[in-house]
Short mmCIF file of the C-alpha atoms (twelve columns), coordinates in Angstrom:
data_MODEL
# 
_entry.id   MODEL 
# 
loop_
_atom_site.group_PDB 
_atom_site.id 
_atom_site.type_symbol 
_atom_site.label_atom_id 
_atom_site.label_alt_id 
_atom_site.label_comp_id 
_atom_site.label_asym_id 
_atom_site.label_seq_id 
_atom_site.Cartn_x 
_atom_site.Cartn_y 
_atom_site.Cartn_z 
_atom_site.pdbx_PDB_model_num 
ATOM 1  C CA . MET A 1  77.873 -100.812 53.576 1 
ATOM 2  C CA . ASN A 2  77.022 -101.271 57.273 1 
ATOM 3  C CA . LYS A 3  73.776 -99.107  56.746 1 
ATOM 4  C CA . ASN A 4  72.671 -101.468 54.007 1 
ATOM 5  C CA . LYS A 5  72.956 -104.420 56.343 1 
ATOM 6  C CA . THR A 6  70.915 -102.741 58.975 1 
ATOM 7  C CA . PHE A 7  68.425 -101.551 56.510 1 
ATOM 8  C CA . LEU A 8  68.162 -105.214 55.114 1 
ATOM 9  C CA . ALA A 9  67.813 -106.946 58.531 1 
ATOM 10 C CA . ALA A 10 65.048 -104.411 59.419 1 
ATOM 11 C CA . ALA A 11 63.289 -105.019 56.313 1 
ATOM 12 C CA . LEU A 12 63.425 -108.828 56.776 1 
ATOM 13 C CA . VAL A 13 62.148 -108.660 60.305 1 
ATOM 14 C CA . ALA A 14 59.337 -106.369 59.264 1 
ATOM 15 C CA . LEU A 15 58.298 -108.691 56.311 1 
ATOM 16 C CA . ALA A 16 58.427 -111.725 58.687 1 
ATOM 17 C CA . ALA A 17 56.177 -110.006 61.316 1 
ATOM 18 C CA . SER A 18 53.706 -108.991 58.394 1 
ATOM 19 C CA . LEU A 19 53.266 -112.502 57.335 1 
ATOM 20 C CA . PRO A 20 49.835 -114.189 58.167 1 
ATOM 21 C CA . VAL A 21 49.985 -116.797 61.086 1 
ATOM 22 C CA . HIS A 22 47.643 -119.899 60.602 1 
ATOM 23 C CA . ALA A 23 46.954 -122.275 63.383 1 
ATOM 24 C CA . ALA A 24 46.590 -125.931 62.206 1 
ATOM 25 C CA . THR A 25 43.064 -126.960 61.666 1 
ATOM 26 C CA . ASP A 26 43.359 -129.418 64.515 1 
ATOM 27 C CA . TYR A 27 44.792 -127.240 66.956 1 
ATOM 28 C CA . THR A 28 42.069 -127.809 69.556 1 
ATOM 29 C CA . ARG A 29 42.213 -131.634 69.390 1 
ATOM 30 C CA . THR A 30 43.336 -132.920 72.852 1 
ATOM 31 C CA . ARG A 31 43.976 -136.215 74.342 1 
ATOM 32 C CA . TYR A 32 41.053 -135.792 76.657 1 
ATOM 33 C CA . PRO A 33 37.675 -134.270 76.161 1 
ATOM 34 C CA . ILE A 34 36.982 -130.476 77.266 1 
ATOM 35 C CA . VAL A 35 34.396 -130.023 79.998 1 
ATOM 36 C CA . LEU A 36 32.707 -126.677 80.040 1 
ATOM 37 C CA . SER A 37 30.741 -126.127 83.324 1 
ATOM 38 C CA . HIS A 38 29.299 -122.770 84.359 1 
ATOM 39 C CA . GLY A 39 29.813 -121.235 87.636 1 
ATOM 40 C CA . LEU A 40 27.448 -119.627 90.206 1 
ATOM 41 C CA . PHE A 41 24.270 -118.268 88.700 1 
ATOM 42 C CA . GLY A 42 25.214 -119.854 85.247 1 
ATOM 43 C CA . PHE A 43 22.486 -120.959 82.751 1 
ATOM 44 C CA . LYS A 44 22.139 -122.907 79.653 1 
ATOM 45 C CA . SER A 45 20.355 -120.201 77.717 1 
ATOM 46 C CA . VAL A 46 18.384 -117.031 78.152 1 
ATOM 47 C CA . GLY A 47 16.151 -116.635 75.244 1 
ATOM 48 C CA . PRO A 48 18.298 -116.742 72.126 1 
ATOM 49 C CA . VAL A 49 21.563 -116.393 73.992 1 
ATOM 50 C CA . ASP A 50 23.431 -119.637 74.675 1 
ATOM 51 C CA . TYR A 51 25.821 -119.528 77.730 1 
ATOM 52 C CA . TRP A 52 28.696 -120.939 75.795 1 
ATOM 53 C CA . HIS A 53 27.626 -119.004 72.662 1 
ATOM 54 C CA . ALA A 54 29.892 -120.142 69.802 1 
ATOM 55 C CA . ILE A 55 32.562 -121.532 71.833 1 
ATOM 56 C CA . VAL A 56 31.542 -125.324 71.639 1 
ATOM 57 C CA . PRO A 57 30.870 -125.427 67.809 1 
ATOM 58 C CA . ALA A 58 34.303 -123.592 67.354 1 
ATOM 59 C CA . LEU A 59 36.226 -126.139 69.428 1 
ATOM 60 C CA . GLU A 60 34.429 -129.212 67.801 1 
ATOM 61 C CA . LYS A 61 35.133 -127.741 64.304 1 
ATOM 62 C CA . ASP A 62 38.809 -127.805 65.062 1 
ATOM 63 C CA . GLY A 63 38.924 -131.364 66.464 1 
ATOM 64 C CA . ALA A 64 38.081 -131.046 70.057 1 
ATOM 65 C CA . LYS A 65 35.427 -133.378 71.889 1 
ATOM 66 C CA . VAL A 66 33.507 -130.904 73.960 1 
ATOM 67 C CA . PHE A 67 30.881 -131.461 76.694 1 
ATOM 68 C CA . ALA A 68 28.789 -128.359 77.987 1 
ATOM 69 C CA . THR A 69 27.223 -129.345 81.334 1 
ATOM 70 C CA . SER A 70 24.202 -127.945 82.850 1 
ATOM 71 C CA . GLN A 71 23.594 -128.232 86.641 1 
ATOM 72 C CA . SER A 72 21.593 -126.055 88.960 1 
ATOM 73 C CA . PRO A 73 22.660 -122.317 89.081 1 
ATOM 74 C CA . VAL A 74 22.374 -121.877 92.783 1 
ATOM 75 C CA . ASN A 75 23.147 -124.834 95.158 1 
ATOM 76 C CA . SER A 76 26.020 -126.044 97.248 1 
ATOM 77 C CA . ASN A 77 29.294 -127.291 95.824 1 
ATOM 78 C CA . GLU A 78 28.520 -131.029 96.838 1 
ATOM 79 C CA . VAL A 79 25.157 -130.987 95.040 1 
ATOM 80 C CA . ARG A 80 26.454 -129.282 91.996 1 
ATOM 81 C CA . GLY A 81 29.446 -131.687 92.011 1 
ATOM 82 C CA . GLU A 82 26.959 -134.751 91.943 1 
ATOM 83 C CA . GLN A 83 25.185 -133.195 89.181 1 
ATOM 84 C CA . LEU A 84 28.285 -133.213 87.104 1 
# 
């Protein structure tokens, strides 16, 4: 009888672990907007490759307000901060 309980408990744990997990469609919605700012040597795009690729559309699709900034890739912190 004890082995049956152990087997049943293990089966329930395995079943629960195998169920798909879905996040809510508005899981990226925040109180404040998300600001994406590249670091040193960052770029807006190189040919067809965007710096943030599919990140901005994915966040916006799920409810976030996103701003992707563009400032000079090489400059002092003060200048880059003013550009933001």
